[in-house]
C-alpha positions, 0 to 999 in steps of 0.5 A: 505530451504535456505533463500531468498536473494535479494533486495527490493526497498522501496519507502517512501514520507516523511522524518520520514516515515518508512517501518513499520512492511512490512519492518520488515517482509521483513528483517526477510525474508532475503531481503535487503531494498534500501530505496529511497524518491523521494520527498526529491530529492533521485533519482530512480534507472535507472533499477530494474536489481538489485532489486527483488521486489518494494514497493511504499508506502503512503503519503500526496500526490495526484497520480494526482499531477504534481510533477515530482517526481509523474511522476517518481514513476509512470514511475518506477512502469510501468517498474516493470509491463512490466519486471514482478518485483514483485511490491506492491503498498500501498494506494498513491503507489496503486493509482500510479499503478492504474494510471501506468495501465490506471486507474482513481484516484479520490476523493469520489463523496461525499467528503468521506475519510477512516481514521481509521478502516473500514470493508474489504470484500474479493471477490471470487478472494480474497478468493481463495488466502487467508483469509483476515482480516474484518477490515483494517486500512486507511488513505486516501481521493482518491481512484483508479479505478481497471485497465483493466486486473486486478482482484479485490480481496477486497472491502469496503464501501465509497471506493468499490475498496480495493485491486487489482492483476495485473498478477501474482506478482503485488498487489494494496492495499488502506489500511495500513498493515504496520503501527504499533502502534507507527506509528498510535500514530504519525499519529493520532498526526501529522494528527489531523486536518485530523480527523475532515474530513467527515467519519474520525474516532477519534484517540481514535477509531483507538487505539481501532481498532488496539486492535481489529483487528491487530492480523487478520492483521498480520496473513494476512500480513505474508501469503500476503508476502509470496504469493506475493514474492513466485515467487522470 
């Protein structure tokens, strides 16, 4: 079979952010990455005619912020959903996708966050797609409602909505399968002030969790990306 070809639009939110192992795996599959950072005044494309997929990653901002780039990214996801362009939202990106579909994004009622590795349970719809890892990596204090018309694929404890699918090729993931060990080490240093929040795990637990759970996350990610991009 010939290698796939096409350009995937990648939306990041900080100067030092990277698409991590998702970017690596997309390139390994033959895709070209078009990386944009709207929060740093890099414009988004006016149309998605030249892109075969869109990935919007996480960031420290909120999907509810009034920043112009938040609105621009939400409109971008609306276009992708309307035009049936494969779309993937990670953490903030998933929350923006939920907002684009009319669902709410909010903090936990008791002020909890998920920063570290936490259990994940696939729903019947999720199990029908592929096996899921038992623990995944998080870094967030807000969560999304499942949009009307979407399928809940995986659930968690503090934040019950962890993954959804809308249509055949739009997915929102509350967790971070893109994170490498190097990225995790950097996050726990730069974001050390976040590790004292209710529900957050200490830095050493992040690295221990990586050793225990990352192999299963990698297996899942390979299967997931092939499922997500199958229509392409």
